[in-house]
PAZAPA-4460 file (N, C-alpha, C; in steps of 0.05 Angstrom, whole numbers, plus 32768, in hexadecimal, padded with zeros to 4 digits):
% residues 287
    n_x    n_y    n_z   ca_x   ca_y   ca_z    c_x    c_y    c_z   seq   type   mol
   8375   867E   7E5C   8361   866E   7E69   8348   867F   7E71     1      X     A
   834D   8697   7E7A   8337   86A9   7E81   8325   86AF   7E6A     2      X     A
   8332   86B3   7E52   8322   86B8   7E3A   8310   86A1   7E33     3      X     A
   831B   8688   7E37   830B   8670   7E32   82F3   866E   7E43     4      X     A
   82F6   8676   7E5D   82DF   8675   7E6F   82CA   8689   7E66     5      X     A
   82D2   86A0   7E5E   82BF   86B5   7E55   82B0   86AB   7E3C     6      X     A
   82BE   869E   7E2A   82B2   8695   7E11   829D   8680   7E17     7      X     A
   82A3   866D   7E2A   8290   8658   7E30   8278   8663   7E3F     8      X     A
   827C   8677   7E50   8266   8683   7E5E   8253   8692   7E4B     9      X     A
   825E   869C   7E36   824F   86AD   7E23   8238   869D   7E17    10      X     A
   8239   8683   7E17   8224   8673   7E0A   8213   8664   7E1F    11      X     A
   8214   866C   7E37   8204   865F   7E4C   81E7   8669   7E4C    12      X     A
   81E3   8683   7E4D   81C8   868D   7E51   81C2   86A5   7E3F    13      X     A
   81AC   86A3   7E31   81A2   86B9   7E21   8188   86C3   7E2F    14      X     A
   8180   86DB   7E29   8169   86E7   7E36   8158   86F5   7E21    15      X     A
   813D   86F3   7E24   812C   8703   7E12   8118   8714   7E22    16      X     A
   8115   872D   7E1A   8101   873E   7E26   80F0   8749   7E0F    17      X     A
   80D5   8748   7E13   80C3   8753   7DFF   80BA   876F   7E08    18      X     A
   80BC   8782   7DF7   80B6   879E   7DFE   809E   87A8   7DEF    19      X     A
   808F   87B9   7DFC   8079   87C8   7DEE   8075   87E2   7DFD    20      X     A
   8081   87F7   7DF3   807E   8812   7DFF   8084   8812   7E1D    21      X     A
   8099   8804   7E24   80A0   8802   7E41   80AE   881B   7E4B    22      X     A
   80AD   881D   7E66   80BC   8832   7E73   80DA   882B   7E72    23      X     A
   80EA   883D   7E67   8107   8837   7E63   8115   8831   7E7D    24      X     A
   810F   8840   7E92   811C   883C   7EAC   8116   8820   7EB7    25      X     A
   80FE   8817   7EB4   80F6   87FD   7EBE   8105   87E7   7EAF    26      X     A
   8106   87E9   7E94   8114   87D5   7E84   8132   87D5   7E8A    27      X     A
   813D   87ED   7E8E   8159   87F0   7E95   8160   87E0   7EAE    28      X     A
   814F   87E1   7EC2   8154   87D2   7EDA   8155   87B4   7ED4    29      X     A
   8142   87AA   7EC5   8142   878D   7EBE   815A   8785   7EAE    30      X     A
   8162   8796   7E9B   817A   8790   7E8B   8193   8790   7E9C    31      X     A
   8196   87A3   7EAD   81AE   87A4   7EBE   81B0   878C   7ED1    32      X     A
   8199   8783   7EDB   8198   876C   7EEC   81A3   8753   7EDC    33      X     A
   8199   8750   7EC4   81A2   8739   7EB3   81BF   873C   7EAB    34      X     A
   81C8   8754   7EA4   81E3   8758   7E9B   81F8   8755   7EB2    35      X     A
   81EE   8756   7ECA   8200   8753   7EE1   820B   8737   7EE2    36      X     A
   81FD   8724   7ED6   8206   8708   7ED6   8219   8702   7EBF    37      X     A
   822F   86F5   7EC5   8242   86ED   7EB1   8238   86D6   7E9F    38      X     A
   8222   86C9   7EA8   8216   86B4   7E99   8209   86BE   7E7F    39      X     A
   81FF   86D7   7E80   81F0   86E2   7E6A   8202   86EA   7E53    40      X     A
   81FD   86DD   7E3C   820D   86E4   7E24   8200   86F8   7E12    41      X     A
   81E5   86F8   7E12   81D6   870A   7E00   81BA   870E   7E0B    42      X     A
   81B0   8726   7E07   8194   872D   7E0D   8186   8736   7DF4    43      X     A
   8171   8728   7DEC   8162   872F   7DD5   814B   8741   7DDE    44      X     A
   814B   8759   7DD5   8135   876C   7DDA   8123   876C   7DC2    45      X     A
   810C   875F   7DC4   80F9   875D   7DAE   80E4   8773   7DB3    46      X     A
   80E5   8787   7DA2   80D4   879F   7DA6   80BB   879F   7D95    47      X     A
   80A4   879C   7DA1   808A   879C   7D93   807E   87B8   7D91    48      X     A
   808D   87CC   7D9A   8082   87E7   7D9B   807E   87F2   7D7F    49      X     A
   806D   8806   7D7B   8068   8812   7D61   8080   8822   7D57    50      X     A
   8091   882B   7D69   80A9   883A   7D62   80C2   882D   7D6F    51      X     A
   80D9   8834   7D65   80F2   8827   7D70   80FF   883A   7D85    52      X     A
   80EF   8848   7D94   80FA   885A   7DA8   810A   884C   7DBE    53      X     A
   8104   8832   7DC2   8111   8823   7DD7   812C   8818   7DCE    54      X     A
   8134   881E   7DB5   814D   8815   7DAB   8165   881F   7DBB    55      X     A
   8161   8836   7DC9   8176   8842   7DD9   817F   882F   7DEF    56      X     A
   816E   881B   7DF6   8175   8808   7E0B   818E   87F8   7E03    57      X     A
   8193   87F5   7DEA   81AA   87E6   7DE0   81C4   87F2   7DEA    58      X     A
   81C4   880C   7DEF   81DC   881A   7DF8   81E5   8811   7E13    59      X     A
   81D4   8804   7E22   81DC   87FA   7E3D   81F3   87E6   7E3B    60      X     A
   81F1   87D6   7E26   8207   87C3   7E20   8206   87BB   7E03    61      X     A
   8215   87C9   7DF2   8214   87C5   7DD5   821C   87A8   7DCD    62      X     A
   822D   879C   7DDD   8237   8782   7DD6   8224   876B   7DDC    63      X     A
   8213   876F   7DF1   8202   8759   7DFA   81E4   875D   7DF4    64      X     A
   81DC   8775   7DED   81C0   877A   7DE8   81BB   877A   7DCA    65      X     A
   81A9   8769   7DC2   81A1   8767   7DA5   8184   8771   7DA3    66      X     A
   8182   8789   7D98   8168   8797   7D96   815A   878E   7D7C    67      X     A
   8142   8783   7D7E   8134   8778   7D67   8118   8786   7D65    68      X     A
   8117   879A   7D54   80FF   87AA   7D51   80EB   879D   7D3E    69      X     A
   80D2   8799   7D46   80BF   878B   7D36   80AB   879D   7D27    70      X     A
   80A9   87B6   7D30   8097   87CA   7D23   8079   87C4   7D26    71      X     A
   8072   87AE   7D34   8056   87A7   7D39   8055   8796   7D52    72      X     A
   803E   8794   7D5E   803B   8784   7D76   8035   8767   7D70    73      X     A
   8049   8757   7D73   8046   873A   7D6D   8039   872B   7D83    74      X     A
   8037   8737   7D9B   802E   8728   7DB2   8045   871E   7DC2    75      X     A
   8040   8714   7DDA   8054   870C   7DED   8063   86F3   7DE3    76      X     A
   8055   86DD   7DDF   8062   86C4   7DD9   8070   86C4   7DBE    77      X     A
   8062   86CE   7DA9   806E   86CF   7D8F   8088   86DF   7D8E    78      X     A
   8089   86F5   7D9D   80A1   8706   7D9E   80B7   86F7   7DAD    79      X     A
   80B0   86EA   7DC4   80C5   86DB   7DD2   80D0   86C4   7DC1    80      X     A
   80BF   86B9   7DB0   80C8   86A3   7D9E   80E0   86AC   7D8D    81      X     A
   80E0   86C6   7D85   80F6   86D0   7D75   8110   86CE   7D85    82      X     A
   810F   86D5   7D9F   8126   86D3   7DB0   812F   86B7   7DB4    83      X     A
   811C   86A5   7DB8   8122   8688   7DBD   812F   867C   7DA4    84      X     A
   8124   8682   7D8D   812F   8678   7D74   814B   8683   7D6F    85      X     A
   814F   869C   7D75   816A   86A8   7D72   817E   869B   7D85    86      X     A
   8174   8695   7D9D   8185   8688   7DB1   818E   866D   7DA7    87      X     A
   817B   865F   7D9B   8182   8644   7D8F   8197   8647   7D79    88      X     A
   8194   865B   7D68   81A8   865F   7D53   81C3   8666   7D5E    89      X     A
   81C3   8674   7D75   81DC   867D   7D82   81E7   8668   7D95    90      X     A
   81D9   8652   7D97   81E3   863A   7DA6   81E6   8640   7DC4    91      X     A
   81D2   864B   7DD0   81D2   864F   7DED   81C7   8636   7DFB    92      X     A
   81D0   8632   7E13   81C8   861B   7E23   81AE   8620   7E31    93      X     A
   81AA   8638   7E3B   8191   8640   7E49   8187   865A   7E3E    94      X     A
   816D   865E   7E43   8161   8677   7E3A   814D   8682   7E50    95      X     A
   814F   869B   7E56   813E   86A8   7E6A   8129   86B9   7E5C    96      X     A
   8110   86B3   7E61   80F9   86C3   7E59   80F4   86D7   7E6F    97      X     A
   80F8   86F1   7E6A   80F9   8705   7E7F   80E6   871C   7E79    98      X     A
   80D6   8723   7E8D   80C5   873B   7E8B   80D5   8754   7E8F    99      X     A
   80CD   876A   7E83   80DC   8783   7E87   80D8   8790   7EA3   100      X     A
   80C6   8785   7EB3   80C1   8791   7ECD   80CB   877F   7EE4   101      X     A
   80E2   8774   7EDF   80EF   8761   7EF2   8108   876D   7EFE   102      X     A
   810D   8768   7F18   8126   876F   7F25   8130   8757   7F34   103      X     A
   814A   8754   7F35   8155   873E   7F46   8172   8744   7F4D   104      X     A
   817C   8737   7F62   8196   873C   7F6C   81AB   872B   7F5E   105      X     A
   81C5   8733   7F5E   81DA   8723   7F53   81DA   8707   7F60   106      X     A
   81DF   86F3   7F50   81DF   86D8   7F59   81C6   86C8   7F53   107      X     A
   81B0   86D7   7F4C   8197   86CA   7F47   8198   86B7   7F2F   108      X     A
   81A3   86C0   7F19   81A5   86AF   7F01   81B8   8698   7F06   109      X     A
   81CD   869D   7F15   81E1   8688   7F1B   81D3   8672   7F2C   110      X     A
   81C2   867A   7F3F   81B4   8666   7F4F   81A2   8654   7F3E   111      X     A
   8194   8660   7F2B   8182   8650   7F1A   8192   863E   7F07   112      X     A
   81A8   8649   7EFD   81BA   863A   7EEB   81C5   8622   7EFA   113      X     A
   81CE   8626   7F12   81DA   860F   7F21   81C5   85FA   7F26   114      X     A
   81AC   8602   7F2B   8197   85EE   7F2F   8192   85DF   7F16   115      X     A
   8190   85EC   7EFF   818B   85DF   7EE6   81A2   85CC   7EDF   116      X     A
   81BA   85D3   7EE6   81D1   85C2   7EE1   81D0   85A8   7EF1   117      X     A
   81C4   85A9   7F08   81C3   8591   7F1A   81AA   8580   7F15   118      X     A
   8194   858C   7F0A   817C   857D   7F05   8177   857D   7EE7   119      X     A
   8182   8569   7EDA   8181   8568   7EBC   8165   8562   7EB2   120      X     A
   8153   8559   7EC4   8137   8554   7EBB   8126   856D   7EBC   121      X     A
   8131   8583   7EC5   8123   859C   7EC7   8125   85AC   7EAD   122      X     A
   810F   85B3   7EA1   810F   85C2   7E88   810A   85E0   7E8C   123      X     A
   80FD   85E6   7EA3   80F5   8602   7EA8   80F6   8606   7EC6   124      X     A
   8102   861D   7ECF   8103   8623   7EEB   80FB   8640   7EEF   125      X     A
   80EE   8646   7F05   80E5   8661   7F0C   80EB   8666   7F29   126      X     A
   80F3   867F   7F30   80FA   8685   7F4C   80E2   868D   7F5D   127      X     A
   80E7   8694   7F75   80D3   869F   7F87   80CF   86BD   7F7F   128      X     A
   80B6   86C5   7F7C   80B1   86E0   7F71   80A1   86F1   7F85   129      X     A
   80A9   870A   7F88   809C   871C   7F9A   8093   8735   7F8C   130      X     A
   807E   8742   7F97   8076   875D   7F8E   808B   8770   7F99   131      X     A
   808A   8788   7F8F   809D   879D   7F97   809A   87A4   7FB5   132      X     A
   8082   87A0   7FC0   807D   87A6   7FDC   8086   878F   7FEF   133      X     A
   8091   877A   7FE3   809A   8763   7FF3   8087   874C   7FF6   134      X     A
   806E   874F   7FEC   805B   8739   7FEE   8062   8724   7FDA   135      X     A
   805C   870B   7FE1   8061   86F4   7FD0   804D   86F3   7FB9   136      X     A
   8056   86ED   7FA1   8044   86E8   7F8B   8041   86C9   7F89   137      X     A
   8028   86C1   7F8A   8021   86A4   7F8A   8020   869B   7F6D   138      X     A
   8037   8694   7F61   8038   868E   7F45   803E   8670   7F3F   139      X     A
   803D   865F   7F53   803C   8642   7F4F   801E   863B   7F4C   140      X     A
   8016   862F   7F36   7FFA   862C   7F32   7FF3   8610   7F28   141      X     A
   7FDA   8609   7F2E   7FCD   85F1   7F22   7FC6   85F8   7F05   142      X     A
   7FC0   85E4   7EF5   7FB4   85E9   7EDB   7F96   85EF   7EE0   143      X     A
   7F8D   8606   7ED5   7F72   860F   7EDC   7F5C   8601   7ECB   144      X     A
   7F44   85FF   7ED7   7F2D   85F8   7EC7   7F21   8611   7EBB   145      X     A
   7F0F   860F   7EA8   7F03   8627   7E9C   7EF3   8636   7EB1   146      X     A
   7EE7   8628   7EC4   7ED7   8635   7ED9   7EE9   8645   7EEB   147      X     A
   7F01   863B   7EF1   7F13   8649   7F02   7F1F   8662   7EF5   148      X     A
   7F27   865F   7EDC   7F34   8675   7ECE   7F21   868C   7ECA   149      X     A
   7F08   8686   7EC4   7EF5   869C   7EC0   7EE7   86A4   7EDA   150      X     A
   7EE4   8690   7EEC   7ED6   8696   7F05   7EE5   86AA   7F16   151      X     A
   7EFF   86AA   7F15   7F0E   86BD   7F26   7F0C   86D9   7F1C   152      X     A
   7F00   86DD   7F05   7EFC   86F8   7EFA   7EE1   8703   7F01   153      X     A
   7ED0   86F3   7F0D   7EB5   86FC   7F14   7EB7   870F   7F2C   154      X     A
   7EA5   8723   7F2E   7EA7   8738   7F43   7E9E   872F   7F5F   155      X     A
   7EA8   8718   7F67   7EA1   870E   7F82   7EBB   8707   7F90   156      X     A
   7EC3   8718   7FA4   7EDD   8715   7FB1   7EE0   86FA   7FBE   157      X     A
   7ECB   86F0   7FCA   7ECD   86D6   7FD8   7ED3   86C0   7FC4   158      X     A
   7EC7   86C2   7FAC   7ECC   86AE   7F97   7EE8   86B0   7F8C   159      X     A
   7EF0   86C9   7F87   7F0B   86CE   7F7D   7F20   86C3   7F90   160      X     A
   7F1C   86C8   7FAA   7F2F   86BE   7FBE   7F30   86A0   7FBF   161      X     A
   7F18   8693   7FBE   7F17   8676   7FBF   7F25   8669   7FA7   162      X     A
   7F20   8674   7F8F   7F2C   8669   7F77   7F4A   866E   7F77   163      X     A
   7F52   8686   7F7D   7F6F   868D   7F7D   7F7E   867C   7F91   164      X     A
   7F73   8679   7FA9   7F81   8668   7FBD   7F86   864C   7FB4   165      X     A
   7F73   8642   7FA4   7F76   8627   7F9A   7F89   8626   7F82   166      X     A
   7F85   8638   7F6F   7F96   8638   7F57   7FB3   863F   7F5D   167      X     A
   7FB7   8652   7F6F   7FD2   865C   7F75   7FE0   864C   7F8C   168      X     A
   7FD4   8636   7F94   7FE0   8625   7FA8   7FE8   8633   7FC2   169      X     A
   7FD5   8642   7FCD   7FDA   8650   7FE6   7FDF   863D   7FFD   170      X     A
   7FD8   8624   7FFA   7FDD   8610   8010   7FFA   8606   800E   171      X     A
   8008   860D   7FF9   8024   8606   7FF6   8035   861B   8003   172      X     A
   804B   8613   8011   805B   8626   8021   806B   863A   8010   173      X     A
   8070   8634   7FF7   8080   8645   7FE5   809D   8648   7FEF   174      X     A
   80A6   8635   7FFF   80C2   8635   8008   80D1   861C   8000   175      X     A
   80C4   860A   7FF1   80D0   85F1   7FE9   80D0   85EF   7FCA   176      X     A
   80E3   85E0   7FC0   80E4   85DB   7FA3   80CB   85CA   7F9B   177      X     A
   80BD   85D3   7F86   80A5   85C5   7F7E   80A4   85C3   7F5F   178      X     A
   809D   85AB   7F56   8098   85A7   7F3A   807B   85AD   7F34   179      X     A
   8076   85C5   7F28   805B   85CE   7F24   8056   85D4   7F07   180      X     A
   803E   85CF   7EFD   8039   85D0   7EE0   8035   85EB   7ED4   181      X     A
   8031   85FF   7EE5   802B   861A   7EDB   803D   862E   7EE9   182      X     A
   804F   863B   7EDA   8062   864F   7EE4   805F   8669   7ED4   183      X     A
   8065   867F   7EE0   8060   8699   7ED3   8074   869F   7EBD   184      X     A
   8069   86AB   7EA7   807A   86B3   7E91   808B   86CB   7E96   185      X     A
   8089   86D7   7EAE   8099   86EF   7EB4   80B6   86E8   7EB7   186      X     A
   80BC   86CF   7EBD   80D8   86C7   7EC2   80D9   86A8   7EBE   187      X     A
   80E2   869F   7EA7   80E4   8683   7EA1   8101   867D   7E98   188      X     A
   810F   866E   7EA9   812A   8665   7EA3   8128   864A   7E96   189      X     A
   812E   8648   7E7C   8128   8630   7E6C   8141   8623   7E62   190      X     A
   813F   8608   7E60   8154   85F8   7E53   814F   85F9   7E35   191      X     A
   8163   8603   7E26   815F   8607   7E09   8158   85ED   7DFA   192      X     A
   8165   85D7   7E02   8160   85BD   7DF5   8143   85B5   7DF7   193      X     A
   8136   85BE   7E0C   811A   85B5   7E11   8107   85C1   7DFC   194      X     A
   810D   85D8   7DF1   80FB   85E5   7DDE   80F8   85D4   7DC5   195      X     A
   810C   85C4   7DBE   810A   85B3   7DA6   80F5   859D   7DAA   196      X     A
   80EF   8596   7DC3   80DB   8582   7DC8   80C0   858E   7DD0   197      X     A
   80C1   85A4   7DDF   80A9   85B1   7DE9   809C   85C3   7DD4   198      X     A
   80AD   85D0   7DC5   80A4   85E5   7DB2   80A6   8600   7DBF   199      X     A
   80A0   8615   7DAF   80A2   8630   7DB8   8087   8639   7DC4   200      X     A
   8085   8653   7DCA   806B   865E   7DD2   8057   865A   7DBB   201      X     A
   803F   8653   7DC2   8029   8650   7DAE   8020   866C   7DA7   202      X     A
   8027   8676   7D8F   8021   8692   7D88   8004   8697   7D81   203      X     A
   7FF3   8682   7D85   7FD6   8688   7D84   7FCD   8699   7D9C   204      X     A
   7FDC   8697   7DB1   7FD7   86A8   7DC9   7FE6   86C2   7DC6   205      X     A
   7FD7   86D8   7DC0   7FE4   86F2   7DBC   7FF1   86FB   7DD6   206      X     A
   7FE2   86F8   7DEC   7FEC   86FF   7E06   7FDA   86F2   7E1B   207      X     A
   7FE6   86EB   7E31   7FD8   86DD   7E47   7FD4   86BF   7E40   208      X     A
   7FD7   86AE   7E53   7FD3   8691   7E51   7FEA   8683   7E42   209      X     A
   7FFA   8692   7E32   800F   8686   7E23   8024   8679   7E36   210      X     A
   8028   8685   7E4E   803C   8679   7E61   8030   8660   7E6D   211      X     A
   8016   8660   7E73   8009   8648   7E7D   800B   8631   7E69   212      X     A
   8007   8637   7E50   8008   8623   7E3B   8025   8618   7E38   213      X     A
   8039   862A   7E37   8054   8621   7E34   805E   8611   7E4D   214      X     A
   8057   861B   7E64   805F   860D   7E7D   8052   85F2   7E7E   215      X     A
   8039   85EF   7E76   802C   85D5   7E76   8039   85C2   7E63   216      X     A
   8041   85CC   7E4B   804F   85BB   7E38   806B   85B2   7E42   217      X     A
   8079   85C4   7E4F   8092   85BD   7E5B   808E   85A8   7E70   218      X     A
   8079   85AB   7E80   8074   8599   7E97   806F   857C   7E8E   219      X     A
   8064   8579   7E76   805E   855E   7E6C   8078   854E   7E67   220      X     A
   808D   855C   7E61   80A6   854F   7E59   80BD   8553   7E6C   221      X     A
   80BB   8568   7E7D   80D1   856F   7E8F   80C5   8577   7EAA   222      X     A
   80D7   857A   7EBE   80CF   8587   7ED6   80CD   85A5   7ED1   223      X     A
   80B9   85B1   7EDC   80B6   85CF   7EDB   80B7   85D8   7EF8   224      X     A
   80CD   85E3   7F00   80D4   85E6   7F1D   80D1   8602   7F27   225      X     A
   80C3   8604   7F3E   80C3   861C   7F4E   80DB   8619   7F61   226      X     A
   80EE   862C   7F60   8106   862B   7F6F   8107   8643   7F82   227      X     A
   8100   863F   7F9B   80FD   8656   7FAE   8117   8661   7FBA   228      X     A
   812D   8655   7FB3   8146   865D   7FC0   8153   8676   7FB3   229      X     A
   8148   8680   7F9D   814F   869A   7F92   8135   86AA   7F8E   230      X     A
   8137   86C4   7F8F   8120   86D5   7F8F   8122   86EC   7F7B   231      X     A
   810B   86F4   7F70   810B   870C   7F5E   80F3   871D   7F66   232      X     A
   80F3   8736   7F5C   80DC   8748   7F60   80CF   874D   7F45   233      X     A
   80B5   874B   7F44   80A5   874E   7F2C   8091   8764   7F30   234      X     A
   8093   8779   7F1F   8080   8790   7F21   8066   878A   7F13   235      X     A
   8058   8775   7F1D   803F   876C   7F11   802A   8782   7F11   236      X     A
   801B   8785   7EFA   8007   879A   7EF8   7FEA   8790   7EF7   237      X     A
   7FE6   8779   7EEB   7FCB   876F   7EE9   7FB9   8781   7ED8   238      X     A
   7FC4   878A   7EC1   7FB6   879E   7EB1   7F9C   8794   7EA5   239      X     A
   7F99   877A   7EA2   7F81   876F   7E96   7F68   8774   7EA8   240      X     A
   7F6D   877A   7EC1   7F56   877F   7ED4   7F4B   879B   7ED1   241      X     A
   7F5A   87AD   7EC4   7F51   87C9   7EC2   7F4F   87D1   7EA5   242      X     A
   7F5C   87C3   7E93   7F5C   87CA   7E76   7F4A   87B6   7E67   243      X     A
   7F34   87C0   7E5D   7F20   87AF   7E50   7F2B   87A1   7E37   244      X     A
   7F3C   87AF   7E29   7F48   87A3   7E11   7F5A   878B   7E18   245      X     A
   7F69   878E   7E2D   7F7B   8778   7E36   7F6A   8762   7E42   246      X     A
   7F54   8769   7E4F   7F42   8754   7E5A   7F37   8743   7E44   247      X     A
   7F2F   8750   7E2E   7F25   8742   7E16   7F3B   8730   7E0B   248      X     A
   7F54   8739   7E0A   7F6A   8729   7E01   7F6E   8710   7E12   249      X     A
   7F6B   8714   7E2D   7F6D   86FE   7E3F   7F57   86E9   7E3A   250      X     A
   7F3F   86F2   7E37   7F28   86E0   7E32   7F2C   86D0   7E19   251      X     A
   7F35   86DE   7E03   7F3A   86D0   7DEA   7F4F   86BB   7DED   252      X     A
   7F65   86C2   7DFA   7F7B   86AF   7DFF   7F71   8697   7E0F   253      X     A
   7F62   869C   7E24   7F57   8687   7E35   7F46   8674   7E25   254      X     A
   7F35   867F   7E14   7F23   866E   7E04   7F33   865C   7DF1   255      X     A
   7F49   8667   7DE6   7F5A   8658   7DD4   7F68   8641   7DE4   256      X     A
   7F70   8648   7DFD   7F7D   8634   7E0E   7F6A   861C   7E13   257      X     A
   7F52   8621   7E1A   7F3F   860B   7E20   7F36   85FD   7E07   258      X     A
   7F36   860B   7DF1   7F31   85FD   7DD7   7F47   85E9   7DD1   259      X     A
   7F60   85F1   7DD9   7F77   85E0   7DD4   7F78   85C8   7DE7   260      X     A
   7F71   85CB   7E00   7F74   85B6   7E14   7F5A   85A8   7E1D   261      X     A
   7F44   85B5   7E17   7F2A   85AA   7E20   7F1B   85BD   7E31   262      X     A
   7F01   85C1   7E2A   7EF1   85D5   7E39   7EEB   85CB   7E55   263      X     A
   7EE3   85B2   7E58   7EDD   85A7   7E72   7EED   858D   7E77   264      X     A
   7EEC   857C   7E63   7EF9   8562   7E65   7F17   8564   7E5D   265      X     A
   7F28   8563   7E71   7F45   8565   7E6D   7F53   8553   7E81   266      X     A
   7F53   8539   7E7B   7F5F   8525   7E8E   7F7C   852A   7E94   267      X     A
   7F8B   8535   7E81   7FA7   853C   7E86   7FAA   8550   7E9C   268      X     A
   7F98   8565   7E9B   7F99   8579   7EB0   7F93   856D   7ECB   269      X     A
   7F7F   855B   7ECC   7F78   854E   7EE6   7F8F   853F   7EF1   270      X     A
   7F9C   852F   7EE0   7FB3   851E   7EE9   7FCA   8530   7EF3   271      X     A
   7FD0   8545   7EE4   7FE6   8556   7EEB   7FE1   8564   7F06   272      X     A
   7FC8   856D   7F0A   7FC1   857B   7F23   7FC2   8567   7F3A   273      X     A
   7FB9   854F   7F36   7FBB   853B   7F4B   7FD8   8536   7F53   274      X     A
   7FE9   8533   7F3F   8005   852E   7F45   8011   8546   7F54   275      X     A
   8009   855E   7F4C   8012   8576   7F5A   800B   8576   7F78   276      X     A
   7FF2   8570   7F7D   7FE9   856F   7F99   7FF8   8559   7FA9   277      X     A
   7FFD   8543   7F9C   800D   852E   7FAA   8029   8537   7FB0   278      X     A
   8035   8546   7F9D   804F   8551   7FA2   8050   8564   7FBA   279      X     A
   803B   8575   7FBC   8039   8587   7FD2   8036   8578   7FED   280      X     A
   8025   8564   7FED   8021   8553   8005   803B   8546   800E   281      X     A
   804A   853C   7FFA   8064   852F   8000   8078   8543   800C   282      X     A
   8077   855B   8002   8089   8570   800D   8082   8576   802A   283      X     A
   8068   8576   8030   805E   857C   804B   8067   8566   805E   284      X     A
   8067   854D   8055   806F   8536   8065   808C   8538   806D   285      X     A
   809C   8544   805A   80B9   8545   805E   80C2   855D   806F   286      X     A
   80AF   856D   807A   80B6   8584   808A   80C7   857C   80A2   287      X     A
***
């Protein structure tokens, strides 16, 4: 009977991490956090690095880590698609899109799994996320306008604060379950069946905005839930603010996003954001 339980658990949750010249110690922490859970049957390490030096990470758990060296940088979404497609072939029920700079305590994945099991309309769930210093990361977001996405990059702190407060829902308490259209790609716990309807990451986005696009597409067909009852730590860097090459990559991805959904006229965005604000108001009434 015990063996039967182990076999059924092995197909519950798969995980994918995309690597590019990462710090081995940092990735090891993320891997060990995931491997702590009996729900995890396999971890796909998709390595975009120019060399396969990170292959040694497979030694952490030869049975559960599947190292997939690409020999070129495919980008974030396209690389994760390899893991999602493999998860589908391996018949997993859920899939976790995981950044290499994540830490979490035992029981985190179980908490998200239990929520997904009880809310069958939920296609994607994300936990409460903190910086390493304990500060909250405001990662529940509205769908942005082009003026908001580019305006918050202008060198005016008052404008940045005003835009971020609005986009990141600072008026929301971040202590209640919320169906929100934009969740961070650093940690996405997804229902595998949903990908057949929603589709995979749009690989036109090399990096940045791909999580906004995928979350938005999930939200059209399923609930995309912020679940604050479990927590993780994310070593967010914000490299696009200091690296001009990455900033250019962000700009290109953003332009592709608005070309896809509308530069200014985007009635779907307006309706989704209105519904989001109504949800927040309703939660405040229920205090």
